Structure formats: C-alpha cells, structure tokens
C-alpha positions in Angstrom: -17.2 6.3 -19.7 -14.6 3.7 -18.6 -14.5 2.4 -15.0 -11.0 4.0 -14.6 -12.5 7.4 -14.9 -14.0 7.1 -11.5 -12.3 9.5 -9.1 -11.0 8.8 -5.6 -14.3 9.6 -4.0 -16.3 7.4 -6.3 -17.7 10.2 -8.5 -17.9 9.7 -12.2 -16.2 12.0 -14.6 -15.5 14.8 -12.1 -11.7 14.7 -12.4 -9.4 14.1 -15.3 -7.5 10.9 -15.6 -4.1 10.9 -13.8 -1.2 11.0 -16.2 0.9 7.9 -15.7 4.7 8.3 -16.4 6.2 5.9 -19.0 8.7 4.5 -16.5 5.8 3.5 -14.1 4.0 1.7 -17.0 7.2 0.0 -18.0 7.7 -1.3 -14.5 4.2 -2.8 -14.4 4.8 -4.4 -17.8 8.0 -5.9 -16.5 6.2 -7.3 -13.5 3.5 -8.8 -15.8 6.1 -10.4 -18.0 8.1 -11.7 -15.0 4.9 -13.2 -13.6 4.6 -15.3 -16.8 2.1 -13.4 -19.0 2.4 -11.2 -22.2 1.9 -7.5 -21.5 1.3 -6.9 -25.2 -1.8 -9.1 -25.4 -5.1 -7.4 -25.8 -6.5 -7.9 -22.3 -3.3 -6.4 -20.7 -2.6 -3.5 -23.0 -4.2 -0.9 -20.7 -3.4 -2.7 -17.5 -0.2 -0.7 -16.7 -2.2 2.5 -16.6 -5.0 1.0 -14.7 -2.7 -0.5 -12.1 -0.8 2.7 -11.7 -3.9 4.8 -11.2 -5.3 2.2 -8.8 -2.1 2.4 -6.6 -2.3 6.2 -6.7 -5.8 5.8 -5.2 -4.8 3.1 -2.7 -2.0 5.3 -1.4 -3.8 8.7 -1.5 -3.1 9.0 2.3 0.4 10.2 1.5 -1.2 13.4 0.0 -2.9 14.5 3.3 -2.2 15.2 6.9 -4.8 13.2 8.8 -4.6 15.7 11.7 -6.3 18.3 9.6 -9.6 16.5 10.1 -9.4 17.2 13.8 -8.8 20.9 13.5 -12.5 21.9 13.9 -14.0 21.0 17.2 -17.2 21.8 19.1 -17.6 22.9 22.7 -21.4 23.2 22.9 -22.1 19.6 23.9 -24.4 20.3 26.9 -21.8 19.4 29.4 -21.2 15.9 28.0 -17.8 14.6 29.2 -18.3 10.8 28.9 -16.9 8.3 26.5 -17.2 8.9 22.7 -16.8 5.7 20.6 -17.0 5.1 16.9 -17.2 1.4 16.5 -16.4 -1.0 13.7 -15.2 1.4 11.0 -14.3 -0.6 7.9 -11.0 0.2 6.2 -8.6 -1.2 3.6 -4.8 -0.8 3.6 -1.8 -2.5 2.0 1.0 -4.3 3.8 4.4 -2.7 3.2 6.1 -6.0 3.0 4.2 -7.6 0.1 1.9 -4.7 -0.9 -1.0 -7.1 -0.3 -4.4 -6.0 1.0 -5.1 -5.5 4.7 -8.9 -5.5 5.2 -10.4 -4.9 8.6 -12.3 -2.7 11.0 -11.3 -0.2 13.7 -12.9 1.1 16.8 -11.8 4.6 18.0 -12.7 6.0 21.4 -11.8 9.1 23.4 -12.8 10.7 26.7 -13.2 14.4 25.9 -12.1 17.2 28.1 -13.9 20.3 26.9 -14.4 19.7 23.2 -15.5 17.0 20.7 -15.0 16.4 17.0 -17.5 15.4 14.3 -17.7 11.6 14.3 -16.9 11.3 10.6 -13.6 12.9 11.3 -12.4 9.9 13.3 -13.0 7.7 10.3 -11.2 10.2 8.1 -8.2 10.0 10.4 -8.2 6.2 10.1 -8.4 6.3 6.3 -5.7 8.9 6.0 -3.2 6.6 7.7 -4.7 3.4 6.2 -4.3 4.6 2.6 -0.5 4.2 2.8 1.8 1.2 2.9 1.4 0.0 6.4 1.9 -2.6 9.2 -1.1 -2.9 11.4 0.8 -2.1 14.6 2.0 1.2 13.2 -1.5 2.0 11.8 -3.0 1.5 15.3 -0.4 3.6 17.0 -0.6 6.5 14.4 -4.4 6.8 14.7 -4.3 6.8 18.5 -1.5 9.3 18.7 -3.1 11.7 16.2 -6.4 11.8 18.2 -4.6 12.1 21.5 -2.2 14.9 20.3 -4.9 17.0 18.5 -8.0 16.6 20.7 -6.1 16.7 24.0 -8.7 14.3 25.6 -8.4 12.5 29.0 -7.8 9.3 27.1 -7.8 7.5 23.7 -8.3 3.9 22.8 -7.9 2.4 19.4 -8.5 -1.3 18.5 -8.0 -2.7 15.0 -9.0 -6.1 13.7 -7.8 -7.1 10.2 -7.1 -9.9 7.8 -3.8 -9.8 6.0 -3.7 -11.2 2.4 0.0 -11.7 2.7 -0.8 -14.5 5.1 -4.2 -15.7 3.8 -3.5 -15.7 0.0 0.3 -16.5 0.0 3.0 -17.9 2.2 1.3 -20.1 4.8 -2.0 -19.6 3.0 -4.1 -19.6 6.2 -7.5 -18.0 5.5 -9.9 -17.0 8.3 -7.1 -15.7 10.6 -7.5 -12.2 12.0 -5.1 -10.0 13.8 -6.0 -7.6 16.7 -4.0 -4.7 17.9 -4.7 -2.0 20.4 -3.2 1.3 21.6 -4.3 3.2 24.7 -3.4 6.6 26.1 -4.3 8.6 29.2 -7.2 7.4 31.4 -7.7 4.2 29.4 -4.1 3.2 30.0 -3.8 4.4 33.6 -7.3 3.5 35.0 -8.4 -0.1 35.1 -12.1 0.7 35.3 -12.0 3.1 32.3 -10.1 0.6 30.3 -12.6 -2.1 31.2 -15.5 0.1 30.2 -14.1 1.1 26.8 -13.0 -2.4 25.9 -16.5 -3.8 26.9 -18.2 -1.2 24.7 -16.0 -2.2 21.8 -16.9 -5.8 22.3 -13.7 -7.2 23.9 
C-alpha cells in the first residue's frame, strides 16, 4: 500500500484514492517546470497527483460546517458554571497569501450558562476553520464567534500562537518568530477580573 492511500483521518486503505482532474495535474506540472525542474523525470511522475490529494486534505475544512460539532450539548454537569478551558491545541493551516504552512497552538475558553460541550468538539471547531486557506486573525475570530453563537455562553476567549512559513522560510526569512492573536466575547471582554483569570490560566 502506498503512503498516498492514507485517508484524511490517518486510516490505511479505508477510502478509495481521490480522482484528480487532468487540469489540476497539468497545473502542478506547470508549477514544477516553472520552478526549474522536469515534471517528466522519474521522481516527479506521480507528484502532481500526490500534491493535489495532499491539498484536498489540507483544505478539507471547506467540506464541513464547524458549527455542527457544537450541536450536541450536555446540561447534567452538577451545577458547574465556571470556566471551561481547552489549552494548547495543536493545529496546522495554510496562509492564503503564499499557501505556506501556519503551525501553531490555540487555547479556547468559555464560561457556560446552562450547558457544556464535549471538549474534543472545541478542537474540531478549530480544525474545521484551520483546514482552509487562512490568515491567523480571521481564524481566531471565526473560532471565537462559532463558539459564542452556538453555545450561547457568558463569554468566550480564544488565543492563538503560530509560526508562519511565509515569513520564516521565505521573504525576510526570520525563523523563531511567533505571532499571537486573541478574540474575546461577553464577560471576558467586559469584565476585567474574568479577562485576567482566563488569560492567566492560558499562560499569558
């Protein structure tokens, strides 16, 4: 079994290979040739299909509505109404300007009203938006808004730290630089003590 038979979830052989249209393969061959290599040499013969399938996986977030992950909630939480925080969730995205990798981590917190959601669902919301062409600022805002609109909590706080390959591997070529963005709603925006608490728990 070839490595490109691994499906989106990392399972071997459970899904058929995605058919890649000829015009997509031709576009990738053109890029290879324009970059200075020969797309007809042995090592590059299957590269157009592999690249196309990889990008279909990188951008699988376009095929889902992240809000669906927040549709099932739980009310039997023993009266718990304090902060819920999922910290340092790793993610990978791609910048919409150079289609270069964005690699980072996110912390997502909310102050529930009368219901909570399974913690893995917060990570799924993040990945649903991250697996699209993105800018970090929009990614941060989209995750926060999705949680706020669908869970109706007292407040939401999202902080994302990431390294951008469009800056570290090209252009100014400055490795080791990270970017931090945040988006706050509700009590975390309006109440200084709540904001201080959540940012401290996130490590800021």
